[in-house]
N, C-alpha and C positions, 0 to 999 in steps of 0.2 A: 791611458797613458800614451798610446800611439798617437791620438789626435793632438794631445798637448805637446808632444815631442816633435811633431812634424810641422803643422801649419796653423792649427786653431789655438787661439789664445785662452786656454783653460789653465788655471793655476794647479800645478801638480800637487802642491802642498795641500790644497783642499781635497782633491780627489783621493789621495792616499790616506790622509788623516780621516776622511769620511769612511773609507774602506775599513780602517782599524776600528772606528767608532761603531760601525754596524755589526762588528763581530766576525768579519771574514777571517779565515785562518791566516796567521802571520806568514807562513811559508807560501801560501797562495798569493798573497799580496806581493811578496818579494819576487817570486818567480814570474808571475804574469805581468807585474809592474815593470820588472827589468826587461822582459821580452818586448813588451809594448813600447817602452822608452827606447830601446835599442833599434827596433824596426822603424819607429818614428824618426829617430835620429838619422837613420840611413836615408830616409826620404828627404830630410833636410839637407843632408850631405849632397845627395844627388841634385837637389834644387840649386845649391851653391855651385856645384861642379859643372853642371850642364846649362843652367840658366845664366849664370854669371852675375857679377856685381851690378851692372847697369839695370838689369831686369829686377833684381832684388830691391834696389833703391827706388825704382819706379813703383813697384807694387807692394813694397814692404809696409807702407803706411796702413794697409788694410789688415795686417796681422801684427801691428805695433812694433815693426822693425824700423827704427829711425837710422838715418845715416850715421849719427853719432855712435849708436850702439854697434852698428856694423863695423865702424872704424876701430872702435875699442876691441871688439871681438877679433877682428882680423889681425890687429897688432899683437894681441895676446897669443893668438894662434901661430903667427909667424915666429914669435919669440920663443915660445915654449913647446911648440909642436904637439906631438901626441901626449906628452906629459901634461900639457895645458888642458887637453881634453879630459884627462882623468881628474885633474884639479877642478876644472869647471863643472864637472858632474857632481862633485862633492859639495860645492858651495850652493846653498839654496836660493840665493838671490839672482843667480845668473840664469836667464831663460835658455832652455835647451835648444830651441829652434834657431836662435841667433848664433849660438856657438856651433851648432851643426852646419849651418849654412856657411859660416866663416871657415870652418874646417874644409868644406868642399871647395870654396873659392881659393884657399891657400894650398889646396891639393895635398893635404896630409894623407899619407897612405891609408887606404880604406880599411884593411883588416886590423891594423893597430888601432885605428879610430873606433871600430866596432868593439874590439876587446876592451879598450879603456872606457868606452861608454858603458858597457855592461858591468864591468867591475866598479866603476864610479857611482852608478846609480843604486847599487845594492845597499850600502850603508845609509844613504839618504832615504831610501824607501823604508828601511827598517826603523829609523828614528821617527819618521813621519807616521808610520803605522802605529808605533808604540805611543806616540803623542795622542793619536786618536783614541786608543784604548784607555789611556790615562784620563783623557778629557771626559770620556763617558763615565768612568768610575768616579771622577771628581764631581761631575754633574749629579750623579745619583746620590752621592754623599751630601752635597749641598741641598738637593731637593728633600732628602730625609731630615736634615737639620732644620730647614725652613718649615717643613710640615710639622715637625715636633714643636718648634717655636710657636707656630700658629695655633696648635692645639693647646699649648700651655697658656698662651695669651687669651684664647677663648675660654679656657677653664677659669682663669683669673677673673675675666669679665663676668662669667656666670656666677662665680662665688661672690663677687662684690654685689651683684644684683640681688642675690638671695639674702645676703646679710643686710643690705640697705633697706629691703622691704620688711625684714623682721624688726628693725630698730624703729620704724615709723609707727 
C-alpha cells in the first residue's frame, strides 16, 4: 500500500482484495493498509510540495499522472481543501498519488491531510478486504457446484454407456 500510495502504479483494489482472499486477518489488513497508505500519501504530498507542478508534469507520465488528472485533482483540492482529501480517499476510482501530490502543490495543511487520509482509507480497505473474502468463498462454492455437475454428467454418461451395451 505504501508503494501504491506514493509513486508506483499498483492498483490498491487488487492488493487489498488479494489480502482478503488469501485469508489475512481483517484487522491486520486495515491497520497495515491504512499505515502504508498514509505514509505513501505523505511521500506523494512531499513530492507535490517540494518538487512542484512543473516537475510533476514533466515526470508524471512515467507514473501515469497526466496534466488533465493533475488539473482536476488540483481544482478539487483547492475547492474542498482537507475535506476533499477525506472524500477522495473514500472514492475507489481516484488514484491516491495524484490526490496526494495535488494536496502538496496546493499546500493543504500537512497534519489535517494525514488525519483525513488515514480516516478516509479505513472504510475503503475494509470493503475491499471483505470483497476479497467473499470472492474466495464464492469461488469455492462455484468450484464445488461445477465439480458436482461434472460428476453427475460423468455418472449419466457412464450409466448410458452401460445400458446401451446391455440392449445390444
